[in-house]
Structures are given as structure tokens and as C-alpha cells.
Backbone of each chain as ProteinMPNN parsed JSONL, in Angstrom:
{"seq_chain_A": "MSSKDPADALAAVAALRRLADQLEDAAVEQAMRSGWSWPQVAEALGITRQAVYKKHAKRLIAAGVALRRRG", "coords_chain_A": {"N_chain_A": [[72.468, 104.587, 55.758], [69.785, 104.69, 53.759], [67.601, 103.159, 53.082], [64.91, 101.144, 54.315], [64.302, 98.646, 53.696], [65.035, 95.294, 54.079], [65.907, 93.719, 51.943], [67.155, 95.527, 50.233], [69.266, 96.326, 51.862], [70.705, 93.935, 52.178], [71.359, 93.408, 49.529], [72.984, 95.572, 49.073], [75.2, 94.916, 50.614], [76.183, 92.683, 49.185], [76.772, 93.95, 46.755], [78.689, 95.837, 47.538], [80.77, 94.156, 48.326], [81.4, 93.072, 45.88], [82.215, 95.37, 44.523], [84.446, 96.009, 46.086], [86.121, 93.84, 45.497], [86.575, 94.302, 42.767], [87.809, 96.776, 42.908], [90.074, 96.118, 44.389], [91.483, 94.367, 42.637], [92.058, 96.173, 40.555], [93.482, 98.214, 41.906], [95.706, 96.918, 43.062], [97.007, 96.055, 40.787], [97.601, 98.513, 39.591], [99.347, 99.614, 41.52], [101.486, 97.754, 41.459], [102.326, 98.057, 38.836], [103.325, 100.592, 39.068], [105.636, 100.157, 40.413], [105.545, 99.405, 43.097], [106.301, 97.159, 45.847], [105.589, 93.689, 46.734], [105.484, 93.361, 49.633], [104.916, 96.007, 50.404], [102.432, 96.53, 49.157], [100.914, 94.568, 50.426], [101.033, 95.411, 53.092], [99.753, 97.858, 52.881], [97.208, 97.019, 52.255], [96.595, 95.642, 54.474], [96.84, 92.904, 54.726], [98.469, 89.632, 54.601], [101.684, 89.185, 52.998], [101.914, 86.787, 51.661], [99.257, 86.187, 51.144], [98.43, 88.248, 49.431], [100.153, 87.848, 47.31], [99.487, 85.26, 46.49], [96.913, 85.679, 45.601], [97.128, 87.551, 43.513], [99.485, 87.37, 41.94], [99.718, 85.578, 39.71], [97.952, 86.526, 37.698], [99.02, 89.021, 37.185], [101.575, 88.441, 36.309], [100.881, 87.008, 34.022], [99.836, 89.131, 32.602], [102.053, 90.476, 31.994], [103.203, 92.286, 33.725], [105.91, 93.943, 35.207], [107.366, 92.695, 38.02], [108.348, 93.645, 41.255], [110.301, 92.02, 43.615], [111.369, 92.537, 46.158], [111.067, 94.747, 49.008]], "CA_chain_A": [[71.572, 103.666, 55.055], [68.514, 105.391, 53.604], [66.495, 102.243, 52.851], [64.515, 100.31, 55.44], [64.001, 97.33, 53.151], [66.194, 94.401, 54.279], [66.414, 93.242, 50.651], [68.094, 96.542, 49.746], [70.459, 96.309, 52.696], [71.473, 92.723, 51.85], [71.91, 93.588, 48.177], [74.071, 96.541, 49.19], [76.368, 94.164, 51.107], [76.711, 91.899, 48.061], [77.328, 94.866, 45.753], [79.918, 96.439, 48.086], [81.824, 93.133, 48.249], [81.79, 92.984, 44.473], [82.974, 96.584, 44.216], [85.738, 95.9, 46.765], [86.938, 92.905, 44.717], [86.982, 94.984, 41.53], [88.738, 97.845, 43.296], [91.335, 95.485, 44.801], [92.187, 93.922, 41.429], [92.549, 97.342, 39.819], [94.435, 98.981, 42.706], [96.944, 96.142, 43.207], [97.681, 96.105, 39.482], [98.121, 99.869, 39.415], [100.496, 99.77, 42.41], [102.609, 96.943, 40.984], [102.809, 98.687, 37.603], [104.086, 101.783, 39.444], [106.875, 99.787, 41.079], [105.413, 98.992, 44.497], [106.693, 95.776, 46.109], [104.533, 92.894, 47.383], [105.294, 93.69, 51.056], [104.27, 97.321, 50.531], [101.015, 96.389, 48.796], [100.282, 93.767, 51.476], [100.886, 96.24, 54.292], [98.73, 98.879, 52.598], [95.889, 96.365, 52.272], [96.394, 95.038, 55.785], [96.82, 91.438, 54.652], [99.84, 89.135, 54.542], [102.336, 89.188, 51.692], [101.568, 85.517, 51.016], [97.863, 86.249, 50.675], [98.324, 89.142, 48.276], [100.886, 87.199, 46.219], [98.697, 84.116, 46.02], [95.699, 86.147, 44.931], [97.304, 88.433, 42.357], [100.73, 87.23, 41.174], [99.578, 84.894, 38.415], [97.304, 87.341, 36.664], [99.895, 90.128, 36.832], [102.643, 87.852, 35.492], [100.257, 86.724, 32.72], [99.617, 90.401, 31.913], [103.364, 91.021, 31.655], [103.607, 93.368, 34.641], [107.226, 93.701, 35.805], [107.125, 92.652, 39.459], [109.485, 93.784, 42.186], [110.181, 91.038, 44.689], [111.756, 93.053, 47.48], [110.635, 96.086, 49.391]], "C_chain_A": [[70.196, 104.303, 54.95], [67.337, 104.411, 53.537], [66.206, 101.398, 54.073], [64.228, 98.872, 54.984], [65.215, 96.412, 53.339], [66.758, 93.881, 52.957], [67.432, 94.224, 50.081], [69.393, 96.504, 50.53], [71.339, 95.097, 52.367], [72.117, 92.846, 50.473], [73.069, 94.572, 48.195], [75.346, 95.851, 49.679], [77.016, 93.397, 49.954], [77.394, 92.807, 47.041], [78.627, 95.508, 46.245], [81.073, 95.438, 48.047], [82.344, 93.039, 46.825], [82.637, 94.19, 44.075], [84.358, 96.519, 44.85], [86.675, 94.954, 46.006], [87.462, 93.571, 43.44], [88.036, 96.041, 41.82], [90.094, 97.257, 43.671], [92.14, 95.045, 43.58], [92.829, 95.106, 40.706], [93.662, 98.053, 40.587], [95.766, 98.249, 42.864], [97.726, 96.197, 41.887], [98.342, 97.47, 39.255], [99.382, 100.081, 40.253], [101.707, 99.005, 41.882], [103.191, 97.508, 39.683], [103.614, 99.945, 37.913], [105.303, 101.451, 40.289], [106.77, 99.503, 42.569], [105.863, 97.542, 44.633], [105.516, 95.038, 46.743], [104.364, 93.254, 48.857], [104.601, 95.042, 51.263], [102.77, 97.239, 50.255], [100.269, 95.647, 49.901], [100.025, 94.614, 52.713], [99.797, 97.283, 54.088], [97.323, 98.291, 52.65], [95.567, 95.765, 53.634], [96.24, 93.536, 55.734], [98.263, 90.947, 54.48], [100.353, 89.162, 53.102], [101.962, 87.924, 50.92], [100.177, 85.575, 50.41], [97.757, 87.104, 49.414], [99.029, 88.526, 47.06], [100.056, 86.081, 45.605], [97.501, 84.578, 45.178], [95.997, 86.848, 43.602], [98.493, 88.142, 41.451], [100.502, 86.651, 39.778], [98.998, 85.789, 37.34], [98.207, 88.497, 36.236], [101.068, 89.638, 35.987], [102.1, 87.571, 34.087], [100.064, 88.004, 31.909], [100.932, 91.104, 31.583], [103.79, 92.195, 32.528], [104.97, 93.01, 35.255], [107.093, 93.801, 37.316], [108.416, 92.794, 40.254], [109.28, 92.797, 43.315], [110.394, 91.658, 46.052], [111.216, 94.458, 47.721], [111.81, 97.031, 49.327]], "O_chain_A": [[69.506, 104.443, 55.96], [66.211, 104.768, 53.886], [67.119, 100.983, 54.786], [63.946, 97.998, 55.803], [66.297, 96.703, 52.829], [67.958, 93.629, 52.856], [68.447, 93.818, 49.515], [70.48, 96.63, 49.964], [72.562, 95.213, 52.286], [73.264, 92.445, 50.271], [74.023, 94.432, 47.43], [76.442, 96.165, 49.215], [78.231, 93.45, 49.763], [78.462, 92.478, 46.524], [79.559, 95.702, 45.464], [82.214, 95.811, 47.772], [83.547, 92.941, 46.585], [83.645, 94.053, 43.382], [85.341, 96.925, 44.231], [87.87, 95.223, 45.883], [88.63, 93.423, 43.081], [89.016, 96.187, 41.09], [91.136, 97.813, 43.324], [93.337, 95.316, 43.494], [93.99, 95.047, 40.299], [94.667, 98.451, 39.999], [96.829, 98.868, 42.809], [98.945, 96.363, 41.88], [99.48, 97.563, 38.793], [100.364, 100.649, 39.776], [102.819, 99.533, 41.857], [104.399, 97.443, 39.457], [104.482, 100.336, 37.132], [105.944, 102.353, 40.829], [107.791, 99.373, 43.244], [105.818, 96.78, 43.667], [104.569, 95.658, 47.226], [103.235, 93.439, 49.312], [103.798, 95.2, 52.183], [101.95, 97.786, 50.992], [99.157, 96.019, 50.276], [98.95, 94.554, 53.31], [99.015, 97.565, 54.996], [96.369, 98.967, 53.036], [94.42, 95.421, 53.919], [95.587, 92.948, 56.595], [99.169, 91.745, 54.243], [99.586, 89.161, 52.139], [101.727, 87.959, 49.713], [99.943, 85.078, 49.309], [97.081, 86.734, 48.454], [98.565, 88.662, 45.928], [99.934, 85.965, 44.386], [97.137, 83.95, 44.185], [95.205, 86.752, 42.664], [98.523, 88.607, 40.312], [101.026, 87.165, 38.789], [99.485, 85.815, 36.209], [98.18, 88.913, 35.078], [101.507, 90.325, 35.065], [102.762, 87.854, 33.089], [100.119, 87.977, 30.68], [100.942, 92.176, 30.978], [104.63, 93.002, 32.13], [105.154, 91.903, 35.761], [106.75, 94.86, 37.844], [109.426, 92.153, 39.964], [108.203, 92.743, 43.909], [109.677, 91.341, 47.001], [110.952, 95.228, 46.798], [111.663, 98.219, 49.614]]}, "seq_chain_B": "MSRFDTYLQSVVVRAEVEAKEDSSATIDAHHLLLAVAAQDGTDAQRVLHAAGLGYEALKDALHREFAHSLAAAGVSLDDFELPRASQDPERRLRPGASFKLAMERMATAHRKKDLHSGHLLLAILQAEVGTLPRALALAGVDRAGLIERVRSAL", "coords_chain_B": {"N_chain_B": [[79.29, 62.07, 25.586], [76.281, 63.829, 26.179], [74.041, 65.898, 24.147], [73.032, 67.927, 25.703], [74.886, 68.014, 27.803], [77.137, 68.957, 26.455], [76.187, 71.46, 25.73], [75.755, 72.585, 28.299], [78.348, 72.619, 29.242], [79.538, 74.522, 27.532], [78.108, 76.744, 28.303], [78.962, 77.057, 30.965], [81.687, 77.551, 30.62], [81.574, 79.998, 29.263], [80.259, 81.487, 31.209], [82.179, 81.602, 33.155], [84.042, 83.31, 32.009], [82.533, 85.652, 32.036], [82.326, 85.988, 34.803], [84.987, 86.43, 35.511], [85.461, 88.874, 34.251], [84.044, 90.426, 35.909], [85.618, 90.499, 38.119], [85.011, 88.564, 39.936], [85.14, 86.048, 42.483], [83.764, 83.779, 42.27], [81.596, 81.782, 40.14], [78.506, 82.946, 39.389], [74.836, 82.868, 39.504], [73.896, 84.957, 37.87], [75.954, 85.243, 36.06], [75.737, 82.851, 34.746], [73.255, 83.248, 33.501], [73.826, 85.309, 31.674], [75.555, 83.895, 30.052], [73.843, 81.929, 29.049], [72.21, 83.54, 27.509], [73.988, 84.181, 25.587], [74.388, 81.986, 24.003], [74.075, 81.058, 20.848], [71.291, 80.191, 18.727], [69.761, 78.598, 20.431], [66.884, 77.337, 22.275], [66.503, 78.557, 24.743], [67.826, 81.004, 24.441], [66.203, 82.112, 22.476], [63.708, 82.456, 23.799], [64.443, 84.296, 25.785], [65.23, 86.426, 24.196], [62.848, 87.063, 22.906], [61.549, 88.149, 25.037], [62.709, 90.544, 25.239], [65.166, 90.375, 26.357], [67.999, 90.273, 25.456], [71.545, 89.53, 25.271], [72.985, 91.995, 25.674], [71.013, 93.622, 26.821], [70.553, 92.282, 29.203], [73.038, 92.508, 30.432], [73.109, 95.216, 30.807], [70.917, 95.498, 32.565], [71.91, 94.142, 34.788], [74.042, 95.746, 35.454], [72.697, 98.028, 36.219], [71.38, 97.085, 38.483], [73.545, 96.66, 40.16], [74.57, 99.297, 40.487], [72.305, 100.446, 41.68], [72.035, 98.964, 44.059], [74.418, 99.608, 45.335], [73.945, 102.272, 45.714], [72.059, 102.215, 47.708], [73.62, 101.976, 49.899], [74.769, 104.364, 49.957], [76.792, 104.719, 48.142], [78.147, 105.861, 45.167], [78.511, 104.745, 41.9], [79.522, 106.386, 40.002], [81.487, 107.795, 41.227], [83.749, 106.354, 41.089], [86.656, 105.671, 39.306], [87.517, 103.087, 37.778], [90.351, 101.505, 36.712], [90.775, 99.073, 34.15], [91.264, 95.756, 35.227], [93.792, 93.278, 34.804], [93.26, 89.849, 33.913], [93.804, 86.466, 35.005], [94.283, 84.095, 32.65], [94.444, 81.395, 33.115], [93.281, 80.803, 35.501], [90.924, 78.969, 37.394], [87.611, 79.381, 38.247], [85.411, 78.838, 41.055], [82.104, 77.384, 41.385], [79.559, 79.537, 42.581], [77.225, 80.067, 45.355], [74.643, 80.676, 44.319], [74.781, 79.63, 41.779], [75.062, 76.885, 42.337], [72.611, 76.393, 43.563], [70.834, 76.795, 41.428], [71.584, 74.679, 39.773], [70.889, 72.549, 41.401], [68.104, 72.888, 41.538], [67.455, 72.354, 38.898], [68.302, 69.703, 38.63], [66.676, 68.316, 40.445], [64.13, 68.692, 39.463], [63.857, 67.594, 36.941], [64.4, 64.765, 34.75], [67.652, 63.635, 33.87], [68.073, 62.855, 31.219], [66.141, 64.211, 29.878], [66.815, 66.83, 29.692], [67.037, 70.196, 28.447], [68.103, 73.35, 26.977], [66.182, 75.155, 27.883], [65.392, 74.162, 30.375], [67.573, 74.704, 31.993], [67.567, 77.496, 31.882], [65.097, 77.978, 33.12], [65.602, 77.017, 35.738], [67.52, 78.866, 36.537], [66.072, 81.241, 36.492], [64.254, 80.846, 38.511], [65.181, 81.641, 40.984], [64.367, 83.365, 43.892], [65.273, 85.478, 45.417], [68.051, 87.803, 45.464], [70.806, 88.918, 43.335], [70.012, 88.513, 40.644], [67.024, 88.245, 40.4], [66.472, 90.804, 41.37], [67.702, 92.464, 39.483], [66.165, 91.866, 37.234], [63.645, 92.735, 38.072], [64.128, 95.47, 38.379], [64.526, 96.094, 35.741], [62.025, 96.006, 34.837], [60.954, 93.552, 34.177], [58.58, 90.955, 34.045], [58.936, 88.469, 36.03], [57.641, 86.091, 36.816], [55.865, 85.75, 34.704], [57.672, 85.414, 32.649], [58.882, 83.027, 33.424], [56.704, 81.322, 33.06], [56.453, 81.471, 30.272], [58.858, 80.29, 29.495], [58.46, 77.729, 30.488], [56.257, 76.871, 28.922], [57.477, 76.724, 26.516], [59.037, 74.53, 26.675]], "CA_chain_B": [[78.648, 63.224, 26.21], [75.009, 64.155, 25.522], [73.966, 67.241, 23.583], [72.838, 68.879, 26.799], [76.174, 68.148, 28.507], [77.982, 69.836, 25.636], [75.604, 72.806, 25.891], [76.01, 73.056, 29.664], [79.777, 72.899, 29.353], [79.865, 75.793, 26.893], [77.514, 77.796, 29.141], [79.807, 77.276, 32.142], [82.93, 78.181, 30.145], [81.268, 81.402, 28.992], [79.911, 82.116, 32.489], [83.438, 81.853, 33.856], [84.593, 84.528, 31.399], [81.735, 86.761, 32.575], [82.685, 86.148, 36.209], [86.324, 87.031, 35.569], [85.332, 90.292, 33.891], [83.441, 91.014, 37.104], [86.558, 90.303, 39.227], [84.325, 87.726, 40.914], [85.883, 84.839, 42.853], [82.891, 82.637, 42.003], [80.666, 81.895, 39.019], [77.191, 83.083, 40.016], [73.68, 82.644, 38.628], [73.752, 85.992, 36.835], [76.938, 84.941, 35.016], [75.125, 81.761, 33.971], [72.189, 83.777, 32.64], [74.488, 86.004, 30.559], [76.098, 82.852, 29.176], [72.685, 81.314, 28.368], [71.763, 84.509, 26.499], [75.023, 84.306, 24.551], [74.49, 80.748, 23.208], [73.248, 81.242, 19.65], [70.519, 79.101, 18.154], [69.142, 77.737, 21.45], [65.53, 77.717, 22.687], [66.613, 79.474, 25.874], [68.172, 82.329, 23.913], [65.024, 82.623, 21.756], [62.706, 82.926, 24.771], [64.976, 85.521, 26.397], [65.223, 87.473, 23.177], [61.442, 87.444, 22.697], [61.152, 88.948, 26.199], [63.52, 91.763, 25.226], [66.351, 90.154, 27.186], [69.205, 89.833, 24.77], [72.755, 89.603, 26.095], [73.315, 93.381, 26.045], [69.964, 94.116, 27.717], [70.794, 91.656, 30.508], [74.253, 93.114, 30.963], [72.661, 96.531, 31.22], [70.057, 95.33, 33.739], [72.766, 93.754, 35.909], [74.821, 96.914, 35.849], [71.787, 98.919, 36.952], [71.155, 96.508, 39.814], [74.788, 96.912, 40.894], [74.581, 100.722, 40.84], [71.166, 100.683, 42.564], [72.327, 98.366, 45.366], [75.466, 100.423, 45.959], [73.329, 103.548, 46.092], [71.356, 101.996, 48.982], [74.625, 102.158, 50.96], [75.335, 105.703, 49.804], [77.965, 104.7, 47.26], [77.818, 106.113, 43.766], [79.495, 104.17, 40.971], [80.118, 107.484, 39.225], [82.628, 108.327, 41.966], [84.905, 105.491, 40.907], [87.174, 105.461, 37.963], [88.263, 101.844, 37.912], [91.061, 101.044, 35.529], [90.501, 97.645, 33.931], [92.275, 94.886, 35.822], [94.127, 92.105, 33.994], [92.8, 88.587, 34.483], [94.64, 85.295, 34.757], [93.502, 83.212, 31.775], [94.534, 79.998, 33.572], [92.603, 80.606, 36.789], [89.603, 78.343, 37.351], [86.742, 79.877, 39.313], [84.49, 77.805, 41.54], [80.702, 77.791, 41.341], [79.059, 80.207, 43.766], [76.02, 79.484, 45.959], [73.466, 80.815, 43.446], [75.043, 78.673, 40.683], [74.771, 75.544, 42.846], [71.159, 76.287, 43.789], [70.185, 76.646, 40.117], [71.855, 73.313, 39.302], [70.075, 71.649, 42.233], [66.701, 73.001, 41.097], [67.331, 71.682, 37.606], [68.501, 68.258, 38.798], [65.572, 67.689, 41.177], [62.851, 68.849, 38.766], [63.79, 66.901, 35.648], [65.328, 63.663, 34.537], [68.826, 64.127, 33.152], [68.021, 62.628, 29.773], [65.14, 65.107, 29.281], [67.227, 68.232, 29.832], [67.312, 71.086, 27.318], [68.534, 74.682, 27.399], [65.086, 75.797, 28.614], [65.39, 73.71, 31.775], [68.614, 75.459, 32.691], [67.055, 78.862, 32.008], [64.039, 77.925, 34.122], [66.223, 76.866, 37.059], [68.202, 80.127, 36.862], [65.064, 82.284, 36.712], [63.43, 80.532, 39.68], [65.711, 82.247, 42.218], [63.398, 84.362, 44.369], [65.998, 86.653, 45.918], [69.428, 87.89, 45.003], [71.156, 89.871, 42.282], [69.293, 88.299, 39.39], [65.636, 88.719, 40.426], [66.461, 92.263, 41.547], [68.039, 93.088, 38.198], [65.018, 91.696, 36.335], [62.576, 93.611, 38.564], [64.501, 96.851, 38.054], [64.396, 96.264, 34.296], [60.598, 95.936, 34.524], [60.613, 92.23, 33.642], [57.644, 90.15, 34.83], [59.688, 87.218, 36.146], [56.698, 84.963, 36.843], [55.379, 85.596, 33.329], [58.783, 84.888, 31.852], [59.007, 81.616, 33.806], [55.616, 80.609, 32.382], [56.786, 81.375, 28.843], [59.929, 79.292, 29.343], [57.804, 76.432, 30.721], [55.418, 76.454, 27.791], [58.339, 76.476, 25.356], [59.823, 73.304, 26.91]], "C_chain_B": [[77.37, 63.591, 25.453], [75.056, 65.583, 24.972], [73.82, 68.283, 24.686], [74.131, 69.095, 27.583], [77.104, 69.109, 27.772], [77.512, 71.283, 25.773], [75.965, 73.393, 27.249], [77.484, 73.434, 29.835], [80.121, 74.252, 28.703], [79.251, 76.969, 27.656], [78.443, 78.114, 30.316], [81.129, 77.954, 31.755], [82.697, 79.675, 29.916], [80.974, 82.159, 30.298], [81.176, 82.452, 33.282], [84.122, 83.113, 33.312], [83.866, 85.757, 31.949], [82.125, 87.05, 34.026], [84.052, 86.811, 36.358], [86.27, 88.509, 35.234], [84.773, 91.099, 35.052], [84.407, 91.063, 38.279], [85.929, 89.444, 40.313], [85.153, 86.48, 41.203], [85.072, 83.59, 42.534], [82.07, 82.889, 40.734], [79.262, 81.879, 39.618], [76.073, 82.942, 38.985], [73.567, 83.713, 37.539], [74.799, 85.831, 35.73], [76.414, 83.822, 34.115], [74.08, 82.309, 33.008], [72.778, 84.523, 31.442], [75.0, 84.984, 29.545], [74.985, 82.156, 28.392], [72.227, 82.231, 27.23], [72.744, 84.605, 25.336], [75.139, 83.063, 23.668], [73.531, 80.815, 22.026], [72.494, 79.976, 19.251], [69.867, 78.179, 19.164], [67.73, 78.241, 21.775], [65.578, 78.761, 23.796], [66.909, 80.888, 25.383], [66.958, 82.951, 23.212], [63.979, 83.186, 22.718], [63.163, 84.239, 25.415], [64.867, 86.688, 25.426], [63.814, 87.993, 22.959], [60.936, 88.311, 23.847], [61.959, 90.24, 26.286], [64.798, 91.627, 26.037], [67.48, 89.512, 26.385], [70.388, 89.994, 25.709], [73.02, 91.027, 26.589], [72.301, 93.948, 27.041], [70.159, 93.55, 29.125], [71.994, 92.285, 31.205], [73.909, 94.49, 31.564], [71.833, 96.462, 32.517], [70.898, 94.987, 34.973], [73.595, 94.932, 36.395], [73.95, 97.889, 36.654], [71.499, 98.4, 38.352], [72.354, 96.791, 40.716], [74.799, 98.363, 41.391], [73.484, 101.03, 41.868], [71.45, 100.159, 43.973], [73.423, 99.126, 46.092], [74.873, 101.729, 46.476], [72.595, 103.424, 47.423], [72.313, 102.154, 50.162], [75.329, 103.505, 50.805], [76.564, 105.767, 48.921], [77.512, 104.911, 45.823], [78.912, 105.56, 42.871], [80.196, 105.262, 40.173], [81.359, 108.046, 39.917], [83.902, 107.513, 41.736], [85.36, 105.505, 39.463], [88.084, 104.25, 38.05], [89.016, 101.541, 36.631], [90.779, 99.554, 35.344], [91.632, 96.808, 34.513], [92.523, 93.69, 34.903], [93.641, 90.842, 34.681], [93.777, 87.47, 34.141], [93.849, 84.312, 33.899], [93.478, 81.768, 32.265], [93.674, 79.728, 34.817], [91.21, 80.01, 36.598], [88.782, 78.857, 38.53], [85.818, 78.763, 39.778], [83.05, 78.324, 41.458], [80.284, 78.445, 42.657], [77.754, 79.573, 44.241], [74.821, 79.549, 45.011], [73.569, 79.896, 42.221], [74.613, 77.277, 41.136], [73.271, 75.348, 43.056], [70.418, 76.087, 42.468], [70.369, 75.217, 39.598], [71.03, 72.289, 40.088], [68.616, 71.666, 41.8], [66.491, 72.232, 39.797], [67.386, 70.166, 37.77], [67.32, 67.591, 39.509], [64.272, 67.727, 40.382], [62.73, 68.003, 37.498], [64.77, 65.736, 35.59], [66.441, 64.141, 33.615], [68.677, 63.979, 31.643], [66.999, 63.538, 29.071], [65.637, 66.55, 29.14], [67.515, 68.938, 28.506], [67.713, 72.449, 27.874], [67.454, 75.392, 28.229], [65.021, 75.402, 30.074], [66.43, 74.463, 32.595], [68.131, 76.892, 32.923], [65.997, 78.946, 33.108], [64.637, 77.896, 35.536], [66.919, 78.151, 37.494], [67.177, 81.195, 37.245], [64.257, 82.074, 37.987], [63.983, 81.066, 40.999], [64.798, 83.39, 42.639], [64.072, 85.631, 44.877], [67.426, 86.634, 45.386], [69.581, 88.85, 43.837], [70.243, 89.743, 41.065], [67.832, 88.747, 39.426], [65.531, 90.234, 40.629], [66.732, 92.971, 40.232], [66.848, 93.013, 37.242], [63.874, 92.623, 36.755], [62.869, 95.065, 38.202], [64.337, 97.14, 36.565], [62.931, 96.152, 33.865], [60.161, 94.603, 33.945], [59.651, 91.516, 34.598], [58.246, 88.742, 34.898], [58.775, 85.998, 36.111], [56.172, 84.672, 35.429], [56.437, 84.981, 32.432], [58.976, 83.398, 32.136], [57.924, 80.788, 33.101], [55.915, 80.429, 30.892], [57.876, 80.346, 28.596], [59.331, 77.892, 29.49], [57.022, 75.969, 29.497], [56.248, 76.203, 26.543], [59.125, 75.171, 25.498], [59.308, 72.139, 26.059]], "O_chain_B": [[77.374, 63.657, 24.223], [75.961, 66.361, 25.275], [74.398, 69.368, 24.621], [74.44, 70.218, 27.982], [77.763, 69.953, 28.378], [78.316, 72.205, 25.912], [76.418, 74.534, 27.35], [77.818, 74.428, 30.48], [80.898, 75.03, 29.255], [79.809, 78.067, 27.656], [78.686, 79.279, 30.629], [81.623, 78.822, 32.474], [83.508, 80.51, 30.318], [81.381, 83.308, 30.471], [81.231, 83.459, 33.988], [84.71, 83.884, 34.071], [84.488, 86.765, 32.283], [82.239, 88.208, 34.428], [84.246, 87.657, 37.231], [86.957, 89.314, 35.863], [85.005, 92.303, 35.157], [84.068, 91.606, 39.331], [86.275, 89.578, 41.486], [85.785, 85.919, 40.308], [85.604, 82.48, 42.525], [81.873, 84.029, 40.312], [78.875, 80.914, 40.277], [76.312, 82.902, 37.778], [73.183, 83.407, 36.41], [74.564, 86.236, 34.591], [76.612, 83.834, 32.9], [74.015, 81.899, 31.85], [72.285, 84.387, 30.322], [74.891, 85.185, 28.336], [75.155, 81.831, 27.217], [71.9, 81.769, 26.137], [72.389, 85.05, 24.245], [75.894, 83.066, 22.695], [72.322, 80.649, 22.186], [72.981, 78.858, 19.412], [69.454, 77.077, 18.803], [67.42, 79.415, 21.578], [64.806, 79.72, 23.799], [66.311, 81.854, 25.856], [66.709, 84.15, 23.331], [63.43, 84.262, 22.483], [62.376, 85.172, 25.57], [64.463, 87.791, 25.795], [63.596, 89.198, 22.84], [60.016, 89.109, 23.671], [61.899, 90.948, 27.291], [65.441, 92.622, 26.37], [67.857, 88.362, 26.615], [70.251, 90.529, 26.809], [73.251, 91.242, 27.779], [72.665, 94.658, 27.979], [69.957, 94.251, 30.117], [71.966, 92.556, 32.406], [74.352, 94.856, 32.652], [72.025, 97.259, 33.436], [70.631, 95.481, 36.068], [73.823, 95.095, 37.593], [74.401, 98.49, 37.629], [71.388, 99.179, 39.299], [72.193, 97.121, 41.891], [75.014, 98.618, 42.576], [73.709, 101.787, 42.812], [71.145, 100.826, 44.961], [73.377, 99.278, 47.312], [75.254, 102.224, 47.536], [72.508, 104.39, 48.182], [71.887, 102.43, 51.283], [76.354, 103.757, 51.438], [77.299, 106.754, 48.944], [76.614, 104.229, 45.33], [80.091, 105.863, 43.053], [81.327, 105.083, 39.724], [82.188, 108.695, 39.28], [84.993, 107.923, 42.134], [84.565, 105.37, 38.533], [89.27, 104.37, 38.358], [88.406, 101.341, 35.581], [90.564, 98.85, 36.331], [92.808, 97.112, 34.318], [91.593, 93.154, 34.301], [93.616, 90.777, 35.91], [94.479, 87.519, 33.131], [92.854, 83.753, 34.359], [92.598, 80.997, 31.881], [93.38, 78.578, 35.142], [90.425, 80.469, 35.768], [89.216, 78.774, 39.679], [85.48, 77.859, 39.014], [82.807, 79.53, 41.46], [80.626, 77.95, 43.731], [77.239, 78.652, 43.607], [74.065, 78.584, 44.907], [72.553, 79.442, 41.696], [73.896, 76.575, 40.423], [72.726, 74.282, 42.768], [69.478, 75.296, 42.398], [69.44, 74.618, 39.056], [70.541, 71.304, 39.534], [67.968, 70.623, 41.703], [65.482, 71.549, 39.619], [66.624, 69.434, 37.138], [66.993, 66.44, 39.219], [63.397, 66.887, 40.595], [61.623, 67.728, 37.036], [65.8, 65.714, 36.263], [66.217, 64.939, 32.705], [69.093, 64.85, 30.879], [66.982, 63.634, 27.844], [64.962, 67.389, 28.542], [68.129, 68.386, 27.592], [67.67, 72.676, 29.083], [67.768, 76.135, 29.159], [64.64, 76.209, 30.922], [66.19, 74.812, 33.75], [68.269, 77.433, 34.021], [66.004, 79.869, 33.922], [64.223, 78.655, 36.412], [66.915, 78.492, 38.677], [67.379, 81.954, 38.193], [63.641, 83.012, 38.493], [63.322, 80.954, 42.031], [64.492, 84.277, 41.842], [63.513, 86.724, 44.78], [67.934, 85.61, 44.93], [68.628, 89.501, 43.409], [69.764, 90.742, 40.528], [67.42, 89.544, 38.583], [64.608, 90.869, 40.119], [66.075, 93.959, 39.902], [66.555, 93.972, 36.529], [63.214, 93.225, 35.908], [61.978, 95.8, 37.774], [64.049, 98.269, 36.168], [62.627, 96.198, 32.673], [59.119, 94.519, 33.294], [59.88, 91.478, 35.807], [58.098, 87.936, 33.979], [59.085, 84.997, 35.465], [56.05, 83.518, 35.018], [56.146, 84.145, 31.575], [59.202, 82.605, 31.222], [58.193, 79.693, 32.607], [55.66, 79.367, 30.324], [57.832, 79.613, 27.608], [59.65, 76.986, 28.721], [57.118, 74.812, 29.09], [55.786, 75.545, 25.612], [59.801, 74.748, 24.56], [59.85, 71.036, 26.13]]}, "name": "protein", "num_of_chains": 2, "seq": "MSSKDPADALAAVAALRRLADQLEDAAVEQAMRSGWSWPQVAEALGITRQAVYKKHAKRLIAAGVALRRRGMSRFDTYLQSVVVRAEVEAKEDSSATIDAHHLLLAVAAQDGTDAQRVLHAAGLGYEALKDALHREFAHSLAAAGVSLDDFELPRASQDPERRLRPGASFKLAMERMATAHRKKDLHSGHLLLAILQAEVGTLPRALALAGVDRAGLIERVRSAL"}
């Protein structure tokens, strides 16, 4: 952290969260399009299968991504 | 429904689109401001435009704030090649904290029947800290001066 200004540090936290959300959406979509399964994606992210499914399934189905159910 | 209600509804609908493009889980004040700038023929849009803050200029300013804030943590946006992520058109996002604060400021400062687009813009611009004031400062915008111009246009 190069900056000593707390405003910069707090803004960096907000921006990193935003970047992580964008990266997650893109990375999960990329993995599912390449044939990864939900359990694999969940394990790679370190979250439960239910959580990853709940967060991403609808948008990927709406986008016409062919989803594999089983690992 | 009053004219202002109709206006506010279209602002929120547009702000939700902006938030989704951001992969954001919430609709935030900066999404509201982009939506205000995108509503043609309104006083709020005219004041923003006169200050050099059209929709594209705001989008640009917000992107610079994002890159600048990441840089403070040693992260360069240039290092990422993010493929565009698909969005769920049916998903409804909830208002974020900065959205709620702007609505509270607007509701406490004015009577509902007096509300116009400028009041919403004023409430959004009055945030002292956060993504939005930082983006405006980085873009060289005199926020206090802009607030005064919005006030005098009410």
C-alpha cells in the first residue's frame, strides 16, 4: 500500500471488491462454457456448490450456456 | 403516479442496467448519477451537461476512479483481460447504501409534491465520501460549485 491517505485505502477496498465481482462473473462463465461442472467451479472458488449455483445459474442459462450438472 | 414518480422509476430502471454492467450486486449512487445523465430533456441532465458532465464523461470519470483506487492497492486494470460476463435480464438488484442515503437526503430536504429531477441530482451530489465524489474530484469537477448551480436551477 503506497498511499497513507485512509480515503485511498478505503476506496481501494471498494474497488477491489468490485473487481473481484467482475472477475468472478467472467471466470465462472468462462469455466462453464469450457465444460467445467458446478462442483468443480465451487471447489475452485472455495464456496459451496449451492452458493455458486444460486449466484450464477440463472444468468448462464439465460445466456444459453450449456451447463453440466455432474462432476 | 406523479410526474416525478415516473421520472424516478425510469432513473432506477436505467441505474439497474448500469449496475448489472458493473457486475454489481447493488444499485449504487454512481449508477443513479449515470441514469440521471441519461434521461433526455430533464433539468438535471441540462445542468450536468453544462458542467461538461454528459453520460460518456461521467462513465469515463468513474472508470478513472476505479483504476486509480485499484492502483492504490498496487493493482493495475491493464493487467486484466476480462471477458464480458452475461447478465440475467430477470434479476432484480437491491439498492445499495449510497443509493439509500441519497434517497434519504432527498426525502428529508423537500416535500414530495415539490420534487423535480434537480432534487434527485442534488441529493446524489451531496455525498461527501465514496466512489462518486472521488470520481468527480479526479475529473477536476468543483463539486460544491456544481451543487450551487443545481440549487439555483431548482
